[in-house]
C-alpha positions as CSV (number, residue, x, y, z in Angstrom):
1,M,59.1,58.7,199.7
2,L,57.7,57.0,202.8
3,S,60.0,56.1,205.7
4,A,59.2,52.5,206.6
5,A,59.9,50.2,209.4
6,I,58.9,46.6,210.2
7,I,58.4,44.4,213.3
8,L,59.2,40.8,212.5
9,P,58.0,37.7,214.3
10,G,60.5,35.5,216.0
11,E,60.3,32.9,213.2
12,A,61.1,35.4,210.5
13,E,63.7,33.3,208.9
14,M,61.0,32.5,206.3
15,L,60.6,36.2,205.4
16,S,62.7,37.4,202.5
17,F,63.5,41.0,203.4
18,D,65.1,41.4,200.0
19,S,61.7,41.3,198.4
20,L,60.5,44.2,200.7
21,R,63.6,46.2,199.7
22,A,62.3,46.1,196.1
23,I,59.1,48.0,197.0
24,K,59.1,51.4,195.3
25,G,58.2,54.5,197.2
26,V,59.6,53.5,200.6
27,E,62.9,53.9,202.3
28,W,63.6,51.3,205.1
29,D,64.7,53.0,208.3
30,G,64.0,50.4,211.0
31,I,63.7,46.7,211.9
32,F,62.7,45.1,215.2
33,Y,63.2,41.4,215.6
34,S,62.6,39.5,218.8
35,G,64.1,36.2,217.7
36,E,67.5,34.8,218.4
37,K,68.6,33.6,214.9
38,K,70.9,35.8,212.9
39,H,69.8,37.0,209.5
40,L,72.6,37.8,207.0
41,T,70.1,39.7,204.8
42,F,69.3,42.2,207.5
43,D,71.3,45.4,207.6
44,R,72.5,45.5,211.2
45,A,72.4,49.3,211.1
46,L,68.6,49.2,210.8
47,I,67.9,46.9,213.7
48,F,66.5,48.5,216.8
49,S,66.7,47.0,220.3
50,S,63.3,48.4,221.4
51,P,60.0,48.4,219.5
52,E,59.0,51.6,221.3
53,I,61.4,53.7,219.2
54,I,60.3,52.6,215.8
55,P,57.0,54.5,215.6
56,L,58.9,57.7,216.3
57,I,61.1,57.3,213.2
58,C,58.8,56.1,210.4
59,D,55.7,57.1,208.3
60,L,54.7,53.5,207.6
61,L,54.9,50.8,210.3
62,I,54.4,47.1,209.3
63,V,53.6,44.9,212.2
64,V,54.0,41.3,211.1
65,D,54.4,40.0,214.7
66,P,50.9,39.7,216.2
67,L,52.4,40.1,219.7
68,Y,52.7,43.8,219.0
69,C,49.3,44.2,217.5
70,T,48.0,45.4,220.8
71,F,45.8,48.5,221.3
72,D,48.3,50.3,223.4
73,Y,51.1,49.9,220.9
74,L,49.1,50.5,217.8
75,S,47.4,53.6,219.2
76,F,50.8,54.9,220.2
77,A,52.0,54.4,216.6
78,I,48.9,56.2,215.2
79,R,49.3,59.2,217.5
80,N,52.9,59.5,216.2
81,G,51.5,59.7,212.6
82,C,52.1,56.2,211.4
83,H,50.2,54.4,208.7
84,L,49.8,50.8,209.8
85,F,50.0,47.5,207.9
86,L,49.0,44.8,210.4
87,S,49.1,41.0,210.8
88,D,45.9,39.2,210.2
89,K,46.1,37.7,213.6
90,L,44.6,40.6,215.5
91,I,43.4,40.1,219.0
92,L,41.5,43.3,219.7
93,T,38.0,44.0,221.1
94,T,35.3,45.7,219.1
95,D,35.7,48.9,221.1
96,E,39.5,48.9,220.5
97,R,39.1,48.4,216.8
98,K,36.6,51.3,216.7
99,Q,39.0,53.5,218.7
100,L,41.9,52.8,216.3
101,I,39.7,53.7,213.3
102,H,38.7,56.9,215.0
103,L,42.4,57.8,215.8
104,A,43.5,57.1,212.3
105,N,40.6,59.2,210.8
106,E,41.6,62.1,213.1
107,G,45.2,61.8,212.2
108,G,44.7,61.3,208.5
109,T,46.4,57.9,208.4
110,Y,45.4,54.5,207.0
111,I,45.3,51.0,208.4
112,Q,45.4,47.9,206.3
113,I,45.1,44.3,207.5
114,Q,47.1,41.5,205.9
115,N,44.9,39.0,204.0
116,D,46.5,36.8,201.4
117,F,43.2,35.5,200.1
118,L,41.8,38.9,199.3
119,F,44.8,39.4,197.0
120,H,44.0,36.3,194.9
121,P,43.8,37.5,191.2
122,F,40.1,36.6,191.0
123,Q,39.0,39.1,193.7
124,E,38.9,42.1,191.3
125,K,36.8,40.1,188.9
126,T,34.3,39.2,191.7
127,R,33.9,42.8,192.6
128,S,33.0,43.7,189.0
129,Q,29.7,42.0,189.5
130,T,28.4,44.6,192.0
131,N,26.4,46.7,189.6
132,R,23.4,44.3,189.4
133,T,21.2,42.2,191.6
134,C,22.5,38.7,191.7
135,F,22.5,35.3,193.4
136,I,25.8,34.4,195.0
137,E,26.7,30.8,196.0
138,A,29.9,30.1,197.8
139,T,31.1,26.6,199.0
140,Q,34.3,25.7,200.8
141,S,35.4,22.4,202.3
142,A,38.5,21.9,204.3
143,P,39.9,19.7,207.1
144,A,39.0,20.9,210.6
145,K,41.8,22.8,212.4
146,P,42.0,25.2,215.4
147,D,40.5,28.5,214.4
148,R,39.7,27.3,210.9
149,L,36.1,28.4,211.3
150,N,37.1,32.0,211.9
151,E,39.5,32.0,208.9
152,L,36.9,30.6,206.5
153,L,34.1,32.8,207.7
154,L,36.2,36.0,207.4
155,N,37.5,35.3,203.9
156,N,34.2,34.2,202.4
157,L,32.1,36.8,204.1
158,L,34.4,39.6,202.9
159,M,34.3,38.2,199.4
160,I,30.5,37.8,199.3
161,L,29.9,41.3,200.7
162,R,32.2,42.8,198.1
163,A,30.4,40.9,195.3
164,A,27.0,41.9,196.5
165,G,27.9,45.5,197.0
166,S,25.0,46.2,199.4
167,P,24.2,46.2,203.1
168,I,22.8,43.0,204.7
169,H,19.0,43.0,205.3
170,K,18.5,39.5,206.8
171,L,20.7,36.7,208.0
172,S,20.0,33.0,208.9
173,V,22.3,30.3,210.0
174,F,22.2,26.5,210.0
175,C,24.8,24.4,211.8
176,G,25.4,20.7,211.9
177,T,27.4,19.4,214.8
178,V,29.3,16.3,215.8
179,P,29.6,14.9,219.3
180,S,32.5,17.2,220.1
181,K,30.1,20.1,219.6
182,Q,32.2,21.4,216.8
183,P,30.3,22.2,213.6
184,D,30.9,19.9,210.7
185,V,28.8,21.9,208.3
186,V,27.7,25.6,208.4
187,N,25.2,27.1,206.0
188,I,24.6,30.8,206.0
189,H,21.8,32.5,204.0
190,I,22.0,36.3,203.4
191,N,19.5,38.7,202.0
192,F,20.8,42.1,200.9
193,K,19.0,45.4,200.7
194,N,19.5,45.6,196.9
195,G,17.6,42.3,196.4
196,S,20.7,40.1,196.0
197,V,20.8,36.8,197.8
198,A,23.9,34.8,198.9
199,T,24.4,31.3,200.5
200,L,27.7,30.2,202.1
201,T,28.3,26.6,202.9
202,L,31.4,25.6,204.9
203,K,32.1,21.9,205.3
204,F,34.8,20.5,207.6
205,I,35.9,17.2,206.0
206,E,39.2,15.5,206.3
207,Q,41.3,15.1,203.1
208,Q,38.9,17.1,201.0
209,E,39.4,20.6,199.9
210,T,37.3,22.7,197.6
211,H,36.6,26.4,197.3
212,I,34.1,27.7,194.7
213,M,32.0,30.8,194.3
214,S,29.3,31.3,191.6
215,I,27.6,34.6,190.7
216,H,24.3,34.3,188.8
217,A,22.7,37.3,187.2
218,R,20.6,38.0,184.1
219,G,20.7,34.5,182.8
220,Q,24.4,34.2,183.1
221,A,26.7,32.5,185.6
222,T,30.4,33.0,186.4
223,T,32.1,30.4,188.6
224,F,35.4,31.0,190.3
225,D,37.4,28.0,191.4
226,F,40.0,29.3,193.9
227,L,42.0,26.0,194.2
228,K,42.2,25.2,190.5
229,N,42.7,29.0,189.7
230,K,40.0,28.7,187.0
231,I,37.1,30.9,185.9
232,S,34.2,29.4,183.9
233,H,31.1,31.0,182.3
234,F,27.6,29.8,181.4
235,P,26.7,30.2,178.7
236,E,30.3,29.5,177.8
237,K,32.1,32.3,176.1
238,E,35.0,31.7,173.7
239,L,38.4,32.8,174.8
240,E,37.2,33.8,178.2
241,R,38.4,30.9,180.3
242,V,41.0,32.4,182.6
243,V,43.6,30.6,184.6
244,S,45.4,32.8,187.1
245,K,48.3,32.1,189.5
246,K,48.5,33.4,193.0
247,S,51.3,35.8,193.8
248,P,54.5,34.0,195.0
249,D,55.0,36.8,197.6
250,P,51.5,38.0,198.8
251,L,53.0,40.0,201.7
252,Q,55.2,42.1,199.3
253,E,52.3,42.5,196.9
254,Q,49.9,43.8,199.7
255,I,52.5,46.2,201.1
256,T,53.2,47.5,197.6
257,D,49.5,48.1,197.1
258,F,49.2,49.8,200.5
259,V,52.1,52.2,199.7
260,K,50.4,53.0,196.4
261,N,47.1,53.8,198.2
262,I,48.8,55.9,200.8
263,T,50.6,57.9,198.1
264,Q,47.3,58.4,196.1
265,K,45.3,59.0,199.3
266,N,43.0,56.1,198.6
267,N,41.4,53.8,201.1
268,P,43.3,50.5,201.4
269,G,42.0,47.3,199.9
270,F,41.3,45.6,203.2
271,S,41.1,48.2,206.0
272,L,40.4,47.8,209.7
273,D,37.0,49.4,208.9
274,D,36.2,46.5,206.5
275,E,37.5,44.0,209.0
276,I,35.4,45.3,211.9
277,Q,32.2,45.1,209.8
278,V,32.8,41.4,209.1
279,F,34.1,40.8,212.6
280,L,30.7,42.0,214.0
281,L,28.9,39.8,211.5
282,M,31.0,36.8,212.4
283,E,30.1,37.3,216.1
284,K,26.4,37.1,215.2
285,I,26.9,34.0,213.2
286,K,29.0,32.3,215.9
287,E,26.3,33.1,218.5
288,K,23.7,31.4,216.3
289,I,26.1,28.4,215.8
290,E,26.5,28.1,219.6
291,I,22.7,28.2,220.1
292,N,22.2,25.6,217.4
293,S,24.9,23.4,219.0
294,F,23.4,23.7,222.4
295,T,19.9,22.9,221.1
296,A,21.2,19.9,219.2
297,H,22.5,18.4,222.4
């Protein structure tokens, strides 16, 4: 049984703590909440007035509030033997991420990053393709919003890397820009060391959303439509069309999975180590985008 504690964001009225209580294998021993609203579902005996105390009393620390996802606080928690489940809104340098990974490896603890998209029910099926050379084609269109490029790059690159199952050999980037110097379309072409090839196209279009990935191998193709929650095959196979629904509580599902991995001493589904690899790749891509944007103007 793991002793667990959680740091909630100020707007945590949307978070159902009851669903977290249902997680097996943990015993809740601490809550820190910086907001002013009262929550009848919270046990007042569990609430701490200072976040500095919580890493001293738990085995698993869940930091949903990105304000506390700082290097100093997280390294303090790891040195006190905490496994960490962290908000996806990390603001850490590459060096800080590497140091946290090193500290966790030294202490025998695990770090998992929240990522709702990677717990889509299709993700396990995309990873089953990794035993063969393939062509991967991913396309996503969405309205332009602040930081939307980072979100789309992160999720799609992680998905493609898992499906390819091989290190990257070569990368090329095309970027179309509008007068604001923001990209309206980004196309990324990736060659992998196992011979697989992938293309990723991101389009920023108002009032139009699509998200599809196709995997082509050995004369067959499987297409995953993440918005319609539908899988289709070519040639079409009888009884193999699958419609899957997203989890109604992805946070609870991810924490449950993390607790299971800690107990079984398995690496988490989306670790800080996975995140840093894609983070470095994203930095290269964004550098190329900036160069293309500057050249275009």
